[in-house]
C-alpha positions as CSV (number, residue, x, y, z in Angstrom):
1,M,-0.1,0.1,0.0
2,M,2.7,2.5,0.9
3,L,4.5,1.7,-2.3
4,R,1.5,2.4,-4.3
5,L,1.3,5.8,-2.4
6,F,4.5,6.7,-3.1
7,S,5.0,5.5,-6.7
8,T,6.5,7.5,-9.4
9,Q,2.8,8.0,-10.9
10,S,1.4,8.9,-7.7
11,I,4.1,11.4,-6.9
12,K,3.6,13.2,-10.3
13,K,-0.2,13.3,-9.6
14,A,0.2,14.7,-6.2
15,H,3.0,17.2,-7.4
16,Y,0.6,18.1,-10.0
17,A,-2.4,18.9,-7.8
18,H,-0.4,20.5,-5.3
19,K,1.0,22.8,-7.9
20,A,-2.6,23.4,-9.5
21,L,-4.3,24.0,-6.1
22,G,-1.4,26.5,-5.1
23,V,-1.4,28.8,-8.3
24,C,-5.4,28.9,-8.2
25,T,-5.8,29.7,-4.5
26,A,-2.5,31.5,-3.9
27,A,-3.8,35.1,-3.3
28,L,-6.9,34.6,-1.2
29,L,-4.8,31.9,1.0
30,Y,-1.9,34.4,1.4
31,L,-4.4,37.1,2.3
32,T,-6.5,34.6,4.8
33,C,-2.9,33.6,6.3
34,L,-1.5,37.1,6.6
35,T,-4.9,38.4,8.1
36,G,-5.3,35.5,10.5
37,T,-1.7,35.9,11.7
38,L,-2.6,39.4,12.6
39,S,-5.9,38.6,14.0
40,V,-4.3,36.5,16.7
41,F,-3.4,39.9,18.4
42,F,-7.0,41.4,17.7
43,E,-7.2,42.2,21.4
44,E,-4.0,44.0,21.5
45,F,-4.7,46.0,18.4
46,E,-7.9,47.0,19.8
47,R,-6.5,48.6,23.0
48,W,-4.0,50.2,20.9
49,E,-6.6,51.8,18.8
50,Q,-8.2,53.2,22.0
51,P,-5.3,53.9,24.6
52,Y,-7.4,56.1,26.6
53,I,-9.9,53.6,27.9
54,N,-10.0,53.0,31.6
55,E,-8.3,49.5,32.2
56,S,-8.7,47.4,35.4
57,L,-9.2,44.0,36.3
58,F,-11.6,44.5,39.1
59,Y,-15.3,45.0,39.0
60,S,-18.1,44.6,41.4
61,P,-21.9,43.8,41.4
62,D,-22.7,47.3,42.2
63,Q,-20.7,48.7,39.3
64,I,-22.5,46.0,37.0
65,H,-25.9,47.2,38.1
66,Q,-25.0,50.9,37.7
67,A,-23.7,50.2,34.3
68,I,-26.8,48.2,33.2
69,R,-29.2,51.4,34.6
70,N,-27.1,53.9,32.6
71,F,-27.5,51.6,29.5
72,H,-31.1,51.8,30.0
73,K,-31.1,55.2,30.1
74,K,-29.3,55.8,27.2
75,V,-31.1,53.7,24.6
76,R,-34.7,54.4,23.2
77,Q,-36.2,50.8,23.4
78,P,-35.6,48.4,26.2
79,P,-33.4,45.7,24.7
80,K,-34.4,41.9,24.9
81,T,-30.7,40.9,25.9
82,I,-27.8,42.6,27.4
83,W,-24.2,41.7,27.4
84,L,-21.7,42.8,29.9
85,V,-18.3,41.8,28.9
86,L,-16.3,41.4,32.0
87,P,-12.4,42.4,32.1
88,T,-9.9,39.9,31.6
89,P,-6.0,40.0,31.8
90,S,-6.0,40.0,27.6
91,M,-8.8,42.6,27.5
92,P,-8.9,44.7,31.1
93,R,-11.9,46.7,29.9
94,M,-15.6,46.1,30.9
95,H,-18.5,47.1,28.2
96,V,-21.8,46.9,27.7
97,S,-23.7,45.9,24.8
98,D,-27.2,45.2,23.2
99,G,-26.0,44.0,19.9
100,E,-26.6,47.3,18.4
101,H,-25.4,50.1,21.0
102,E,-22.1,49.3,23.0
103,W,-20.0,51.4,25.7
104,F,-17.3,51.1,27.7
105,V,-17.9,51.0,31.6
106,N,-15.9,53.0,34.1
107,G,-15.1,51.9,37.3
108,D,-18.0,53.6,39.0
109,G,-20.5,52.2,36.3
110,S,-20.7,55.3,34.4
111,L,-20.6,54.7,30.5
112,S,-17.3,55.7,28.7
113,E,-16.8,55.8,24.8
114,S,-18.3,53.7,22.2
115,P,-15.7,51.1,20.8
116,A,-13.9,52.7,18.0
117,M,-11.6,49.9,16.7
118,A,-12.3,50.4,12.8
119,W,-9.0,48.9,11.7
120,T,-9.1,45.9,13.9
121,A,-12.8,45.3,13.3
122,M,-11.8,45.3,9.5
123,L,-8.8,43.0,9.7
124,T,-10.8,40.4,11.8
125,K,-13.8,40.4,9.1
126,L,-11.3,40.3,6.3
127,H,-10.1,37.2,7.6
128,M,-13.4,35.6,8.7
129,Q,-15.3,36.5,5.6
130,L,-13.4,38.6,3.3
131,H,-15.8,41.7,3.7
132,L,-18.4,39.5,1.8
133,P,-22.0,39.0,2.7
134,E,-21.8,37.0,5.9
135,N,-23.0,33.5,4.6
136,V,-21.0,33.8,1.3
137,G,-17.8,34.8,3.1
138,F,-17.9,32.5,5.7
139,I,-18.4,29.5,3.3
140,L,-15.6,30.7,1.0
141,V,-13.1,31.0,3.8
142,G,-14.1,27.6,4.7
143,V,-13.7,26.3,1.6
144,L,-10.1,28.0,1.6
145,G,-9.5,25.9,4.7
146,V,-10.5,22.7,2.9
147,L,-8.1,23.8,0.0
148,L,-5.3,24.5,2.5
149,C,-5.8,20.9,3.9
150,S,-5.8,19.6,0.4
151,L,-2.3,21.8,-0.5
152,I,-0.6,20.3,2.9
153,I,-1.6,16.5,2.0
154,S,-0.6,16.7,-1.8
155,G,2.6,18.6,-0.9
156,F,3.5,15.9,1.5
157,F,2.8,13.0,-0.9
158,A,4.6,14.9,-3.6
159,H,7.5,15.1,-1.6
160,P,8.2,11.4,-0.1
161,N,11.6,12.5,1.0
162,I,10.5,15.4,2.9
163,I,10.9,13.9,6.3
164,K,14.1,12.3,5.6
165,N,15.4,15.8,4.4
166,A,13.9,17.6,7.3
167,F,17.3,19.4,8.3
168,H,18.8,19.6,4.4
169,W,19.9,22.9,3.4
170,R,21.4,24.3,-0.2
171,L,22.6,27.4,0.8
172,G,24.1,30.0,-1.8
173,R,21.6,29.3,-4.6
174,P,18.5,31.5,-4.1
175,V,15.9,29.2,-5.7
176,L,17.2,26.0,-4.2
177,T,17.4,27.6,-0.9
178,Q,14.1,29.0,-1.0
179,V,12.7,25.4,-2.1
180,D,14.4,23.9,1.0
181,I,13.0,26.5,3.4
182,H,9.4,25.8,2.1
183,N,9.8,22.3,2.6
184,R,11.4,22.6,6.0
185,L,8.6,25.1,7.1
186,S,6.1,22.7,5.7
187,I,7.2,19.7,7.6
188,W,8.5,21.4,10.8
189,A,5.0,23.0,11.3
190,L,2.7,20.4,9.8
191,P,0.5,19.8,13.2
192,F,-0.1,23.7,13.3
193,Y,-1.0,23.9,9.7
194,L,-3.3,21.1,9.5
195,M,-4.9,22.4,13.0
196,S,-5.6,25.8,11.6
197,A,-6.7,24.6,8.2
198,L,-9.2,22.1,9.7
199,S,-10.4,24.5,12.5
200,G,-10.9,27.1,10.1
201,A,-12.7,25.0,7.7
202,F,-15.3,24.0,10.2
203,I,-15.8,27.3,11.7
204,G,-16.5,28.9,8.1
205,L,-18.8,25.8,6.9
206,I,-20.7,25.4,10.2
207,G,-23.5,27.5,8.8
208,L,-23.5,25.6,5.7
209,F,-23.5,22.1,7.7
210,S,-26.3,23.4,9.7
211,V,-28.4,24.1,6.9
212,V,-27.8,20.7,5.2
213,S,-28.2,18.8,8.4
214,G,-31.2,20.8,9.5
215,F,-33.0,19.9,6.2
216,A,-32.0,16.5,6.2
217,F,-32.5,15.3,9.9
218,Y,-34.5,18.0,11.6
219,G,-37.2,18.7,9.2
220,N,-35.6,21.8,8.1
221,D,-35.6,23.1,11.8
222,N,-32.3,24.6,12.3
223,D,-33.1,25.7,15.7
224,A,-33.6,22.0,16.7
225,L,-30.4,21.3,15.3
226,L,-28.5,24.0,17.1
227,A,-30.2,23.4,20.3
228,K,-28.9,19.7,19.9
229,I,-25.3,21.3,19.3
230,F,-25.4,24.0,22.0
231,G,-28.1,23.0,24.3
232,D,-31.6,24.5,24.8
233,D,-32.5,27.8,26.5
234,P,-33.9,27.2,30.2
235,V,-37.5,27.4,30.9
236,V,-38.5,30.1,33.1
237,R,-42.0,30.5,34.2
238,E,-41.6,33.2,37.0
239,S,-38.8,35.5,37.9
240,S,-38.0,38.2,39.9
241,H,-37.2,41.7,38.3
242,N,-34.3,42.7,40.6
243,L,-31.1,41.0,39.4
244,D,-29.1,39.5,42.2
245,F,-25.5,39.2,40.6
246,E,-23.7,39.0,43.9
247,K,-25.7,35.8,45.0
248,A,-25.0,34.4,41.6
249,L,-21.4,35.2,41.4
250,N,-20.9,33.5,44.8
251,E,-22.7,30.6,43.8
252,L,-20.5,30.0,41.0
253,K,-17.5,30.2,43.2
254,N,-19.2,27.3,45.1
255,L,-19.8,25.4,41.9
256,A,-16.6,25.9,40.1
257,S,-14.2,27.7,42.3
258,E,-11.5,28.1,39.5
259,A,-13.9,29.4,36.8
260,K,-13.2,32.9,35.8
261,P,-16.1,34.8,34.4
262,I,-15.8,36.7,31.2
263,Y,-19.3,38.1,30.5
264,L,-22.9,38.2,31.9
265,A,-25.9,37.9,29.3
266,I,-29.4,39.2,30.7
267,H,-32.2,37.6,28.7
268,Q,-35.9,38.3,28.5
269,I,-35.3,41.5,30.3
270,D,-38.1,43.0,32.7
271,T,-40.3,40.0,31.9
272,D,-41.4,37.1,34.1
273,Q,-38.9,34.9,32.3
274,Q,-35.9,37.0,32.8
275,Y,-32.8,35.1,33.9
276,F,-29.2,35.7,33.3
277,E,-26.2,33.5,32.2
278,I,-22.3,33.9,33.4
279,A,-20.0,32.6,31.1
280,A,-16.7,31.4,32.6
281,T,-13.2,30.0,31.3
282,L,-12.0,26.7,33.1
283,P,-8.3,25.9,33.6
284,Q,-6.8,23.5,31.4
285,R,-9.9,23.5,29.0
286,L,-9.9,24.6,25.3
287,I,-13.5,25.5,25.6
288,Y,-14.4,29.0,25.1
289,S,-16.5,29.0,28.4
290,E,-18.8,27.2,30.4
291,I,-22.1,29.1,30.6
292,Y,-23.7,29.0,34.0
293,R,-27.5,30.0,34.0
294,F,-29.1,31.6,36.9
295,Q,-32.6,32.9,37.9
296,A,-33.0,36.7,38.3
297,D,-32.8,36.3,42.3
298,G,-29.2,34.4,41.7
299,V,-30.7,31.0,41.9
300,F,-28.6,28.5,40.0
301,I,-30.7,26.9,37.2
302,D,-28.0,24.6,35.2
303,K,-25.1,25.1,33.0
304,Q,-24.8,24.5,29.3
305,G,-22.5,21.5,29.2
306,F,-19.7,22.7,27.1
307,S,-17.6,21.5,29.8
308,D,-18.9,17.8,30.4
309,G,-21.7,17.5,27.7
310,E,-21.5,15.4,24.7
311,G,-18.2,15.4,23.0
312,G,-19.3,17.0,19.7
313,R,-20.7,19.9,21.8
314,Q,-17.3,20.0,23.5
315,V,-15.2,20.2,20.5
316,A,-17.6,22.7,18.5
317,Y,-17.1,25.0,21.4
318,S,-13.4,24.4,21.4
319,L,-12.4,25.4,18.0
320,Y,-12.3,29.2,18.3
321,R,-9.5,29.2,21.0
322,L,-7.7,26.4,19.2
323,H,-7.9,28.2,16.0
324,F,-6.9,31.7,17.3
325,G,-4.4,30.5,20.0
326,H,-6.2,32.3,22.8
327,Y,-6.1,29.5,25.5
328,G,-2.6,29.8,26.8
329,G,-1.7,33.3,27.6
330,F,0.5,36.0,25.4
331,V,3.2,33.4,25.3
332,V,0.7,30.9,23.3
333,K,-0.2,34.0,21.0
334,V,3.4,34.7,20.0
335,A,4.0,31.1,19.2
336,Y,1.0,31.4,17.1
337,G,2.0,34.6,15.8
338,L,5.3,33.0,14.7
339,L,3.8,29.9,13.0
340,G,1.4,32.1,11.2
341,L,4.0,34.0,9.8
342,A,5.6,30.7,8.6
343,L,2.6,29.6,6.9
344,T,2.1,33.0,5.2
345,W,5.6,32.6,4.0
346,T,5.3,29.5,2.7
347,C,2.1,30.4,0.8
348,A,4.2,33.2,-0.7
349,S,7.4,30.8,-1.2
350,G,5.5,28.1,-3.1
351,I,4.4,30.5,-5.8
352,N,7.8,32.1,-5.9
353,I,9.4,28.8,-6.6
354,W,6.7,28.1,-9.3
355,L,7.6,31.4,-10.9
356,A,11.2,30.8,-10.7
357,R,10.8,27.5,-12.6
358,R,8.6,29.2,-15.2
359,K,11.8,31.1,-16.4
360,V,9.6,33.6,-18.0
361,V,8.7,36.9,-16.5
362,G,5.5,38.4,-17.2
363,P,2.6,40.2,-15.8
364,I,1.6,37.4,-13.4
365,N,5.2,38.0,-11.8
366,D,4.2,41.9,-11.3
367,L,0.8,40.8,-10.1
368,W,2.3,38.4,-7.5
369,V,4.7,41.1,-6.1
370,A,1.6,43.4,-5.8
371,V,-0.1,40.8,-3.6
372,V,2.9,39.4,-1.7
373,W,4.1,43.1,-0.4
374,G,0.9,45.2,-1.6
375,L,-1.3,43.6,1.0
376,P,1.0,44.5,4.1
377,L,1.3,48.0,2.6
378,A,-2.6,48.2,2.1
379,L,-3.0,46.8,5.6
380,S,-0.5,49.6,7.2
381,A,-2.1,52.4,4.8
382,S,-5.4,51.5,6.3
383,A,-4.3,51.5,9.7
384,L,-2.6,54.7,9.5
385,L,-5.6,56.4,8.0
386,S,-8.0,54.7,10.7
387,I,-5.9,56.6,13.5
388,F,-7.3,60.0,12.1
389,G,-11.0,58.9,11.9
390,L,-11.1,57.6,8.3
391,T,-12.7,54.1,7.1
392,P,-9.9,51.8,6.7
393,L,-11.7,49.3,4.3
394,G,-12.0,51.8,1.5
395,F,-8.5,52.8,1.8
396,F,-7.5,49.5,2.1
397,C,-9.1,48.5,-1.3
398,V,-7.7,51.7,-3.1
399,T,-4.1,51.0,-1.9
400,E,-4.0,47.7,-3.2
401,F,-5.8,48.5,-6.5
402,L,-2.9,51.3,-6.9
403,V,-0.1,48.9,-6.2
404,V,-1.4,46.7,-8.8
405,I,-1.6,49.1,-11.1
406,F,1.6,50.4,-10.5
407,S,3.4,47.1,-10.4
408,L,1.9,46.1,-13.9
409,G,2.9,49.5,-15.5
410,L,6.4,49.3,-14.2
411,K,6.8,45.7,-15.5
412,N,9.8,44.7,-13.5
413,P,8.9,42.9,-10.5
414,H,12.3,43.4,-8.9
415,N,11.9,47.1,-9.0
416,S,8.2,47.2,-8.1
417,A,9.1,44.9,-4.9
418,W,11.7,47.4,-3.9
419,F,9.4,50.1,-4.2
420,I,6.3,49.0,-2.4
421,K,8.7,47.7,0.3
422,A,10.2,50.9,0.7
423,A,6.8,52.7,1.0
424,L,5.8,50.1,3.5
425,V,8.7,51.1,5.8
426,I,7.6,54.7,5.3
427,V,3.9,54.0,6.3
428,L,4.9,51.8,9.2
429,G,7.3,54.9,10.5
430,L,4.3,57.2,9.9
431,I,1.8,54.9,12.1
432,V,4.5,55.1,15.0
433,V,4.9,59.0,14.8
434,S,1.1,59.6,14.1
435,Q,-0.1,57.7,17.1
436,F,2.8,59.1,19.4
437,F,1.7,62.6,18.1
438,L,-1.8,61.9,19.1
439,V,-1.4,60.0,22.3
440,G,2.3,60.5,23.2
441,L,3.2,59.1,26.8
442,N,-0.4,59.9,28.3
443,T,-1.6,56.6,29.0
444,S,-1.0,53.5,30.9
445,V,-2.2,50.9,28.5
446,T,0.7,48.5,28.0
447,A,-0.7,47.3,24.7
448,Y,-0.2,50.7,23.2
449,Y,3.4,50.8,23.9
450,G,3.9,47.1,22.9
451,V,2.2,47.3,19.6
452,S,3.9,50.5,18.7
453,A,7.4,49.1,19.5
454,V,6.6,46.1,17.3
455,I,5.5,48.2,14.5
456,L,8.6,50.3,15.1
457,V,11.2,47.3,15.0
458,S,9.5,45.8,12.1
459,A,9.9,49.2,10.1
460,L,13.6,49.3,11.0
461,L,14.3,45.7,10.1
462,M,12.5,46.5,6.9
463,G,14.2,49.5,6.4
464,A,17.5,47.9,6.7
465,S,16.4,45.2,4.1
466,V,15.3,47.9,1.7
467,F,18.9,49.4,2.2
468,R,20.8,46.6,1.8
469,Q,18.9,45.9,-1.5
470,R,19.1,49.2,-2.9
471,Y,22.7,48.9,-4.6
472,G,22.0,45.6,-6.1
473,V,18.3,45.6,-7.0
474,F,18.5,47.6,-10.3
475,N,21.7,45.7,-11.2
476,S,20.5,43.3,-14.1
477,A,23.3,40.9,-13.4
478,E,22.5,40.7,-9.7
479,A,18.8,40.3,-10.6
480,K,19.3,37.4,-12.6
481,K,20.3,35.6,-9.4
482,R,17.2,36.4,-7.5
483,L,13.9,34.8,-7.8
484,P,11.7,36.5,-10.2
485,N,9.5,38.3,-7.6
486,C,11.9,38.9,-4.6
């Protein structure tokens, strides 16, 4: 059986499938991997975008009550549900929302600014649904996850010696060096790549799965299917109109002493069916949270069973943290960021290798330069302009369009890459300068300083690379030694 899998004919077919899939999906996969890597740090970016918001890990039942009262005063129509997100180490800010209106909460329960993380919201939406209509976008990104799995598997079978040569390097020859790095990163980080692809595919396609399964097995009743997966709402026949959060929080400590609340959700507000939920993380568990449900007077009803219910329910509710690396503190986030960069680089280098082996430089080389370097430039330009209150998505699209036109017009992928990278260095520097000019040192938000430092270091490293290439990139003899789109 193994001989058949790695026969000459099978290897050729796997190699052809790997190449065809890579070429057809390269741009979208690169965009998804790049934005996914950045989205791992969406909480840090949100704090960086609004560094003046009060931060504290402390909260009290009185503060929660006051925040809800103030929220009711601000909205015209009484909401059916209010979510109050509690501070956590990664996001030490409390905010209250009904799904339409949202404000941060000060220490005394008064309401502060509304969240205005325009660029971070654009970034995460770009990763999760490509800013397409929700159902279409999620399905397309889910399909990209499936195709990434296919690329990983076909790449493995197309290179039968990939494990044997896991530490083999051919230095001094640019194309072969990039081939070796591409293959080494592919095998070293294989478990991470497969996990990201499979979890992303499930998250993207769960909507489609639910529609098909609901039609096939539940008489087109999607609510019944979702209740089977995530559990039914509790039945509350009579309830107090006074919410006792203090009693519920104390009861939660008795039920699960190590549980850490992350949000409260108050349902059926001011009705006889009023109740509330406390979502809490559990140590050593990947589930997003367990949800504990209480009557309005703080009496425990039940929990939803994400921590000890059916296996499928536990798996479904664990995929978010597994996909984005939000389960082991900041160190795990950094590891996910580095591995995400490796996956992004692997996507880019695969097309670089294919272009080098074509031995023909044409418009496709110019387009690929516009993708590889244009997308980081477009993301950076949109972040810069969002600092000044401008809509980031429009500038992202315009910047990428202009980069494509520039690269195609120049008809020299080496020069195009150099100019785009130089522009990226300038924009990254302007982001740091602009944010410092507006905020300065007048904030204690650590994420503001951390994100700004990373952007500055990235600009310096990229600037050093651009400076180093300045004296060889326009030399035709040197250019011939390089990959067609370096």
